[in-house]
ZAMARGU-4260 file (C-alpha; in steps of 0.2 Angstrom, whole numbers, plus 5000, padded with zeros to 4 digits):
<rodrens>
0) 5117/4721/4676 | 5108/4708/4686 | 5116/4706/4703 | 5112/4696/4718 | 5121/4699/4735
5) 5123/4687/4750 | 5133/4689/4766 | 5140/4672/4772 | 5149/4667/4788 | 5167/4662/4787
10) 5172/4643/4790 | 5175/4642/4804 | 5165/4657/4810 | 5175/4673/4815 | 5166/4685/4826
15) 5164/4702/4817 | 5169/4696/4799 | 5159/4689/4785 | 5162/4687/4766 | 5151/4697/4753
20) 5147/4686/4738 | 5141/4695/4722 | 5133/4684/4710 | 5132/4690/4692 | 5117/4683/4682
25) 5123/4691/4666 | 5141/4685/4668 | 5148/4702/4664 | 5157/4706/4680 | 5176/4706/4680
30) 5188/4706/4694 | 5193/4724/4699 | 5191/4738/4712 | 5173/4740/4717 | 5163/4751/4730
35) 5147/4746/4739 | 5132/4757/4746 | 5121/4749/4759 | 5103/4755/4762 | 5092/4749/4776
40) 5073/4747/4774 | 5069/4755/4791 | 5070/4773/4784 | 5080/4771/4768 | 5096/4778/4776
45) 5113/4773/4770 | 5127/4766/4780 | 5141/4779/4782 | 5152/4772/4796 | 5151/4760/4810
50) 5133/4761/4817 | 5131/4778/4808 | 5117/4780/4795 | 5112/4795/4785 | 5100/4800/4771
55) 5114/4804/4759 | 5121/4791/4748 | 5138/4785/4754 | 5150/4773/4744 | 5161/4762/4754
60) 5177/4756/4744 | 5181/4738/4747 | 5198/4731/4743 | 5204/4713/4741 | 5190/4707/4729
65) 5192/4688/4723 | 5184/4678/4710 | 5172/4663/4714 | 5161/4652/4704 | 5147/4664/4700
70) 5155/4681/4702 | 5166/4690/4714 | 5168/4691/4733 | 5176/4702/4747 | 5179/4701/4765
75) 5169/4714/4776 | 5176/4721/4792 | 5168/4722/4809 | 5161/4740/4806 | 5150/4734/4792
80) 5146/4717/4799 | 5141/4724/4816 | 5130/4738/4808 | 5121/4725/4798 | 5118/4713/4813
85) 5113/4728/4825 | 5094/4727/4820 | 5088/4709/4815 | 5071/4716/4809 | 5079/4727/4796
90) 5081/4722/4778 | 5096/4729/4767 | 5099/4733/4749 | 5116/4734/4742 | 5122/4744/4726
95) 5138/4740/4717 | 5149/4753/4708 | 5165/4752/4699 | 5181/4762/4702 | 5174/4776/4691
100) 5158/4778/4702 | 5147/4770/4689 | 5132/4761/4697 | 5132/4743/4690 | 5117/4735/4699
105) 5107/4734/4715 | 5098/4720/4725 | 5092/4715/4742 | 5105/4707/4753 | 5103/4690/4760
110) 5111/4688/4778 | 5118/4671/4784 | 5111/4667/4801 | 5128/4660/4806 | 5136/4677/4806
115) 5142/4682/4823 | 5145/4700/4829 | 5162/4706/4835 | 5156/4706/4853 | 5154/4687/4852
120) 5173/4685/4852 | 5178/4691/4869 | 5196/4696/4873 | 5209/4685/4868 | 5221/4681/4882
125) 5240/4676/4879 | 5245/4659/4886 | 5262/4659/4896 | 5273/4644/4896 | 5283/4643/4912
130) 5295/4629/4919 | 5289/4622/4935 | 5298/4628/4950 | 5310/4616/4958 | 5303/4607/4973
135) 5311/4613/4990 | 5321/4600/4999 | 5311/4592/5013 | 5318/4597/5030 | 5327/4583/5040
140) 5316/4572/5051 | 5316/4578/5069 | 5325/4567/5081 | 5313/4556/5091 | 5310/4563/5109
145) 5310/4550/5122 | 5297/4553/5135 | 5300/4549/5153 | 5285/4540/5160 | 5278/4549/5175
150) 5280/4542/5192 | 5264/4535/5199 | 5262/4537/5218 | 5254/4521/5225 | 5242/4526/5239
155) 5236/4512/5250 | 5218/4511/5253 | 5211/4516/5269 | 5201/4502/5277 | 5183/4505/5279
160) 5175/4505/5296 | 5164/4491/5300 | 5145/4496/5300 | 5138/4498/5317 | 5122/4488/5320
165) 5108/4497/5327 | 5093/4488/5334 | 5077/4495/5327 | 5061/4491/5336 | 5047/4483/5325
170) 5032/4494/5322 | 5017/4490/5332 | 5002/4485/5322 | 4986/4496/5326 | 4970/4487/5326
175) 4956/4496/5316 | 4939/4494/5322 | 4926/4490/5308 | 4915/4504/5303 | 4897/4500/5304
180) 4887/4503/5287 | 4875/4518/5287 | 4857/4515/5291 | 4846/4513/5276 | 4834/4527/5273
185) 4816/4525/5271 | 4807/4523/5254 | 4801/4541/5252 | 4818/4547/5245 | 4817/4535/5230
190) 4800/4542/5225 | 4807/4560/5226 | 4822/4556/5214 | 4810/4547/5202 | 4799/4562/5201
195) 4813/4574/5198 | 4820/4563/5183 | 4803/4562/5175 | 4801/4581/5176 | 4818/4583/5167
200) 4814/4571/5154 | 4797/4580/5150 | 4806/4597/5149 | 4819/4590/5137 | 4806/4582/5126
205) 4796/4598/5125 | 4811/4608/5120 | 4815/4596/5106 | 4798/4596/5098 | 4798/4615/5099
210) 4814/4617/5091 | 4810/4605/5077 | 4794/4614/5073 | 4803/4631/5072 | 4816/4624/5061
215) 4803/4617/5048 | 4794/4634/5048 | 4810/4644/5044 | 4813/4647/5025 | 4828/4638/5017
220) 4843/4649/5014 | 4851/4646/4997 | 4869/4641/4996 | 4880/4656/4991 | 4888/4654/4974
225) 4906/4651/4973 | 4916/4666/4969 | 4928/4664/4954 | 4942/4676/4950 | 4939/4686/4935
230) 4949/4681/4920 | 4958/4697/4912 | 4963/4695/4895 | 4978/4706/4889 | 4983/4711/4871
235) 5000/4717/4870 | 4997/4723/4852 | 4985/4737/4855 | 4991/4755/4850 | 4988/4761/4868
240) 5002/4750/4874 | 5014/4762/4865 | 5010/4776/4877 | 5022/4769/4891 | 5035/4759/4881
245) 5047/4762/4866 | 5043/4754/4849 | 5056/4741/4850 | 5050/4734/4867 | 5032/4735/4860
250) 5036/4724/4845 | 5046/4712/4856 | 5031/4709/4867 | 5018/4710/4853 | 5026/4696/4842
255) 5024/4684/4857 | 5005/4684/4854 | 4997/4670/4844 | 4987/4678/4830 | 4982/4674/4812
260) 4989/4682/4797 | 4973/4693/4795 | 4975/4699/4813 | 4993/4703/4811 | 4989/4713/4796
265) 4976/4722/4806 | 4988/4727/4819 | 5000/4733/4806 | 4987/4744/4798 | 4983/4751/4815
270) 5001/4756/4817 | 5002/4764/4800 | 4986/4774/4804 | 4994/4780/4820 | 5010/4784/4810
275) 5020/4772/4820 | 5030/4767/4805 | 5045/4759/4814 | 5032/4747/4822 | 5023/4743/4806
280) 5040/4739/4797 | 5047/4729/4811 | 5031/4718/4812 | 5031/4716/4793 | 5049/4710/4793
285) 5047/4699/4809 | 5032/4689/4802 | 5038/4689/4784 | 5055/4681/4789 | 5046/4669/4800
290) 5037/4661/4785 | 5020/4670/4785 | 5017/4671/4766 | 5002/4682/4767 | 5012/4695/4777
295) 5027/4694/4765 | 5016/4697/4750 | 5008/4712/4758 | 5025/4719/4763 | 5031/4716/4745
300) 5015/4726/4738 | 5019/4741/4749 | 5035/4743/4738 | 5028/4736/4722 | 5025/4750/4709
305) 5010/4741/4703 | 5001/4740/4720 | 5009/4754/4729 | 4997/4766/4739 | 5006/4781/4745
310) 5005/4783/4764 | 5016/4791/4778 | 5025/4775/4781 | 5028/4769/4763 | 5029/4786/4753
315) 5036/4779/4737 | 5038/4762/4729 | 5055/4752/4728 | 5056/4739/4715 | 5071/4731/4722
320) 5064/4729/4739 | 5048/4722/4732 | 5058/4709/4722 | 5067/4704/4738 | 5051/4700/4747
325) 5043/4691/4732 | 5058/4681/4732 | 5056/4677/4751 | 5038/4671/4747 | 5045/4659/4734
330) 5057/4652/4746 | 5042/4646/4756 | 5030/4643/4741 | 5040/4640/4725 | 5024/4638/4715
335) 5016/4654/4720 | 5012/4661/4703 | 5008/4679/4708 | 5025/4680/4718 | 5034/4672/4703
340) 5027/4684/4690 | 5030/4699/4700 | 5048/4694/4705 | 5052/4690/4686 | 5045/4707/4680
345) 5054/4717/4694 | 5071/4708/4692 | 5072/4713/4673
</rodrens>
């Protein structure tokens, strides 16, 4: 039976709740009681309970199935929704079984980006309606207090005494005798001063000529080159960065780098060689979901039985997962002939 699964947010969105739609391509699915098994791509574990994954298959019975235009649908609770939203880099595959346990079909799950985890709801608070309290009566206005103006004592000004006139004798003017100018010296002093000035000028001129000749003979000193700070380029995608940080933090910092598809594939290949399988899968999923067709095709080939090459991180093929990533390629490039051919063959 050809089935397609999609998880859609409610309208309006309810944190922790979402509706699972099962589209039946063969139109053979009737309304009844069904169970689902959810498997993640990270390590092929199955969901057992809230945030609990294990390698063994676990069926999760779901009640309240309803019909829709192309199949059936059921409302999933917060335990399942929160588990699917816990790691955005994971891809999931759902298997459907009837009440007898017979497997009806499996297919990758498409997650609606509008789904909210239960933690987005917060705590609901009840609203209390209370009658407003009656206003207290205003106290009576106090009686006005009549203030008695203070008695001002009038003090008569004391008459000021009349100033006593004192006769001050006028100062006597002293007569200063004129100072006689100094007698002029003879002409010998002028010649001595001129001689001293000439000696000073001659010494200054000699010093200037000597300093200029010494300056011309000294070799020119080249200007020191400007020192520029060294530019240190860092790459957050090298495997040695994993020595001091967990894989998830490494991926979060690495995906911020600007690289070509070939460079990203080289980083993923290095992670596979270092057996950092979680890092390789997270980088695959992040770039494939971001619309990088080359990486989505490479990720599909990791699971495609036709192109699969066994390694530590991808030990066995998975046709359903390969079909999911080929379908992801077709969402970006509907005319991709290779992806279309492989998707049609794997979906049969």
